[in-house]
C-alpha positions, 0 to 999 in steps of 0.5 A, spaced: 510 695 753 508 701 758 503 699 764 496 701 763 494 706 768 487 704 767 489 698 772 491 701 779 498 698 781 499 696 788 503 702 790 496 706 788 492 705 794 487 710 793 485 708 786 484 701 789 479 704 794 476 708 788 475 701 785 471 698 791 467 704 793 466 708 786 469 712 781 473 718 784 472 716 791 478 718 795 478 716 803 483 721 805 480 727 801 479 733 806 473 735 801 469 730 805 469 735 811 468 741 807 476 743 807 479 745 801 486 745 799 488 752 800 485 752 808 490 752 813 486 745 816 488 741 810 494 737 812 491 736 819 485 734 816 488 729 811 492 726 817 486 726 821 482 722 816 488 717 815 488 716 823 480 715 822 481 709 817 487 706 818 490 709 825 493 709 829 500 712 826 506 708 828 511 710 832 516 709 827 513 715 823 518 719 827 524 716 823 522 720 817 517 726 819 519 733 821 518 735 829 512 739 827 508 733 823 510 729 829 507 734 834 500 733 830 501 726 829 502 725 837 496 729 838 491 726 833 494 719 836 492 722 843 484 723 841 479 717 841 482 710 838 480 710 831 475 705 828 477 698 825 479 699 818 472 697 814 468 696 820 462 698 817 463 693 811 461 686 811 464 680 807 458 681 802 462 688 801 469 686 802 470 679 802 475 677 808 481 675 803 480 682 799 480 686 806 486 682 808 490 684 802 488 691 802 490 692 809 497 689 807 497 695 802 494 700 806 499 700 812 500 707 814 508 707 814 510 705 807 516 701 810 511 696 813 508 695 806 510 689 802 514 690 796 510 689 789 514 683 788 511 680 795 504 683 793 504 679 786 506 673 790 500 673 795 495 668 795 490 673 793 493 674 786 493 666 785 485 666 787 487 660 792 484 664 798 477 661 801 473 667 798 475 665 791 473 658 792 466 658 796 460 663 794 459 668 799 453 668 804 447 670 801 450 671 794 447 670 787 
Protein backbone atom coordinates (compact mmCIF):
# COMPACT_ATOMS: atom_id res chain seq x y z
CA UNK A 1 0.00 0.00 0.00
CA UNK A 2 1.41 3.41 -0.96
CA UNK A 3 1.96 5.93 1.84
CA UNK A 4 -0.72 8.56 2.20
CA UNK A 5 0.34 12.05 1.12
CA UNK A 6 -2.05 13.46 3.72
CA UNK A 7 0.55 12.67 6.39
CA UNK A 8 3.86 14.48 5.91
CA UNK A 9 6.99 12.38 5.95
CA UNK A 10 10.10 13.45 7.89
CA UNK A 11 11.52 14.46 4.51
CA UNK A 12 8.83 17.17 4.14
CA UNK A 13 9.72 19.82 6.79
CA UNK A 14 7.60 22.58 5.18
CA UNK A 15 4.53 20.32 5.40
CA UNK A 16 5.23 19.65 9.07
CA UNK A 17 5.43 23.38 9.75
CA UNK A 18 2.19 23.83 7.83
CA UNK A 19 0.56 21.46 10.31
CA UNK A 20 1.86 23.60 13.19
CA UNK A 21 1.03 27.03 11.76
CA UNK A 22 -1.99 26.30 9.58
CA UNK A 23 -2.70 25.10 6.07
CA UNK A 24 -0.65 26.47 3.23
CA UNK A 25 2.00 28.02 5.49
CA UNK A 26 5.50 27.83 4.06
CA UNK A 27 8.17 29.33 6.28
CA UNK A 28 10.60 30.10 3.47
CA UNK A 29 8.09 31.49 0.95
CA UNK A 30 9.38 34.83 -0.42
CA UNK A 31 5.77 35.82 -1.18
CA UNK A 32 5.55 36.84 2.50
CA UNK A 33 8.01 39.62 1.61
CA UNK A 34 6.25 40.50 -1.66
CA UNK A 35 8.74 38.63 -3.86
CA UNK A 36 7.33 36.56 -6.72
CA UNK A 37 9.04 33.54 -8.38
CA UNK A 38 9.82 35.59 -11.48
CA UNK A 39 11.61 38.32 -9.46
CA UNK A 40 15.42 38.47 -9.53
CA UNK A 41 15.47 38.50 -5.71
CA UNK A 42 13.44 35.28 -5.37
CA UNK A 43 16.29 32.80 -4.67
CA UNK A 44 18.12 35.34 -2.49
CA UNK A 45 14.95 35.85 -0.45
CA UNK A 46 14.49 32.09 0.03
CA UNK A 47 18.06 31.83 1.35
CA UNK A 48 17.57 34.93 3.51
CA UNK A 49 14.42 33.43 5.07
CA UNK A 50 16.18 30.09 5.66
CA UNK A 51 18.94 31.99 7.48
CA UNK A 52 16.43 34.02 9.46
CA UNK A 53 14.65 31.00 10.88
CA UNK A 54 17.31 28.25 10.97
CA UNK A 55 20.66 29.91 10.22
CA UNK A 56 23.42 30.54 10.11
CA UNK A 57 24.31 28.37 7.15
CA UNK A 58 26.98 25.83 8.11
CA UNK A 59 30.38 26.00 6.40
CA UNK A 60 29.72 22.46 5.19
CA UNK A 61 27.47 24.00 2.53
CA UNK A 62 30.58 24.79 0.50
CA UNK A 63 30.79 21.08 -0.33
CA UNK A 64 27.71 21.03 -2.54
CA UNK A 65 26.85 24.61 -3.54
CA UNK A 66 28.23 26.46 -6.50
CA UNK A 67 30.60 29.42 -5.90
CA UNK A 68 27.94 32.05 -6.72
CA UNK A 69 25.54 30.56 -4.18
CA UNK A 70 28.33 30.38 -1.59
CA UNK A 71 29.08 34.08 -2.15
CA UNK A 72 25.44 34.87 -1.41
CA UNK A 73 25.36 32.54 1.62
CA UNK A 74 28.56 34.11 3.00
CA UNK A 75 26.98 37.55 2.54
CA UNK A 76 23.78 36.48 4.34
CA UNK A 77 25.76 34.82 7.15
CA UNK A 78 27.69 38.09 7.56
CA UNK A 79 24.51 40.03 8.31
CA UNK A 80 22.94 40.20 11.77
CA UNK A 81 22.83 36.83 13.54
CA UNK A 82 19.54 34.99 13.07
CA UNK A 83 17.03 34.62 15.85
CA UNK A 84 16.87 31.28 17.62
CA UNK A 85 14.39 28.95 15.90
CA UNK A 86 10.88 29.34 17.31
CA UNK A 87 12.04 32.24 19.52
CA UNK A 88 8.50 33.65 19.53
CA UNK A 89 6.89 30.31 20.35
CA UNK A 90 6.53 29.14 23.91
CA UNK A 91 5.84 25.67 25.32
CA UNK A 92 2.07 26.16 24.85
CA UNK A 93 2.51 26.61 21.08
CA UNK A 94 5.32 24.11 20.58
CA UNK A 95 6.11 21.81 23.51
CA UNK A 96 9.87 21.31 24.07
CA UNK A 97 9.89 17.70 22.84
CA UNK A 98 8.10 18.73 19.63
CA UNK A 99 10.50 21.64 19.15
CA UNK A 100 13.53 19.39 19.66
CA UNK A 101 12.18 16.87 17.13
CA UNK A 102 11.37 19.55 14.53
CA UNK A 103 14.83 21.10 14.90
CA UNK A 104 16.39 17.72 14.14
CA UNK A 105 14.47 17.65 10.87
CA UNK A 106 15.08 21.29 9.96
CA UNK A 107 18.90 21.24 9.83
CA UNK A 108 19.92 23.40 6.87
CA UNK A 109 22.52 20.93 5.65
CA UNK A 110 20.69 17.72 4.73
CA UNK A 111 23.82 15.74 5.64
CA UNK A 112 23.31 16.87 9.25
CA UNK A 113 19.69 15.61 9.38
CA UNK A 114 18.85 12.23 10.87
CA UNK A 115 17.79 9.50 8.50
CA UNK A 116 14.14 8.46 8.34
CA UNK A 117 15.11 5.32 10.25
CA UNK A 118 16.77 7.39 12.99
CA UNK A 119 13.75 9.68 13.22
CA UNK A 120 11.34 6.77 13.48
CA UNK A 121 13.42 5.41 16.38
CA UNK A 122 13.23 8.78 18.18
CA UNK A 123 11.56 8.92 21.61
CA UNK A 124 9.16 11.50 20.14
CA UNK A 125 7.34 8.75 18.21
CA UNK A 126 7.18 6.50 21.25
CA UNK A 127 5.62 9.33 23.27
CA UNK A 128 8.22 8.81 25.95
CA UNK A 129 9.21 12.44 26.32
CA UNK A 130 8.26 14.43 29.43
CA UNK A 131 5.94 16.57 27.28
CA UNK A 132 3.68 13.61 26.55
CA UNK A 133 3.45 12.47 30.17
CA UNK A 134 2.76 15.78 31.92
CA UNK A 135 0.05 18.29 31.00
CA UNK A 136 1.28 21.60 29.63
CA UNK A 137 1.26 24.55 32.04
CA UNK A 138 -2.03 26.40 31.78
CA UNK A 139 -3.48 23.64 29.58
CA UNK A 140 -7.06 22.58 29.92
